[in-house]
N, C-alpha and C positions, 0 to 999 in steps of 0.2 A: 346514657355516657358512665361509662362505668372508670372512676378512678382510682379505684385501689384498688383492682384486677390485676394489673403488672405486680403490684409488692407482691400478691397471693399467689400467683402463678409462675411467677420469677422473670416473665415476659418483657420487652421492652416499653415506654410507656409512649401513647400515643396521644400527638396534638391534640387539646381541646377548642383550638381556635375554627379549624373545620366544622366540626360539629354547632359552637355557637353561631358562626356564621349560617348553616343548615338552619338553624332553630329560628334565629331571626332574616333567611331569605321567605322563611312561610307567611310574613306581616305583609309581602309583596302582595297575596293572594288575599288581597282584600274580599272580593268576594265569597272567599269560604264563610265569614263570619270569625273566622279563629287568628289569636296572634298570643305570640310569643312575647313575654313579659317575666324576667326575671326579678324575685322577689325572695331574699334573704335575711335569718336573724339570726342572731347569737345567745347564748343561754348569758354569755358575760355580758351583753350592753343592758342597759339603762332601763329600754326600751320591750324586753324580751315579753314581758306577759301581755301589753298593748298590743304589741307588733305579734304573739300567737292569737290573741283573740281578734284580732282582724283576718289572720291570717284561715284561721276557723270558719270567720264568719261567710269570710269568700267560699268556703267549701259547701256549709252549710245554705247559701242562698243558690247553687250553681253555678255565681260565676268564674268560678277555679274546677277545674275536671281532671282530675288523676288516670291517667289509662290506666287500667288495669292488664296485663299482659298476660299471667298466670296464676290463679289459688290451685296451692298445695296443701292437703293435712298435715299438721306439723308429723304422719306416720311416717310423711313420704318429701321427708326434710330433704334427703343425697337427691332425689326427683329436682327437686327446686333450684339448689346447689346447683346444680348440673344444668339447669335454664341459666342462671342467674351466672355461672361461669360460658354461656356464649357469647355474649353479649349482643346477640342478634337483636334485632326489633326492638320495639320501642313501649314502655308500657313497666308501667312495677310486678314485681310480683307479692304474692301475698302471702301468709302463714296462718292459718287458720287453727288457733291452740284449742277450739272447743268445738265439737261436735254442734 
């Protein structure tokens, strides 16, 4: 889901509801061992630090995974932007700033 793409590309914003329903529908496939949970933290929250530590612990222990769609070197930042602008597929785009 790319929520700020319309502002950058001048296109009409897409509704968020269908994407959220699609993610939650994956919970119905209980045999896959995967489920969708929404977890948000805010820097302005009193519990920001403890929430961030909890989130990082989930990542560290493997209870939470972040799918990686593509990895780009900093020298190919234009390619990373093109991939991001496509808005297709699932996963994060990683930019390597060091070799």
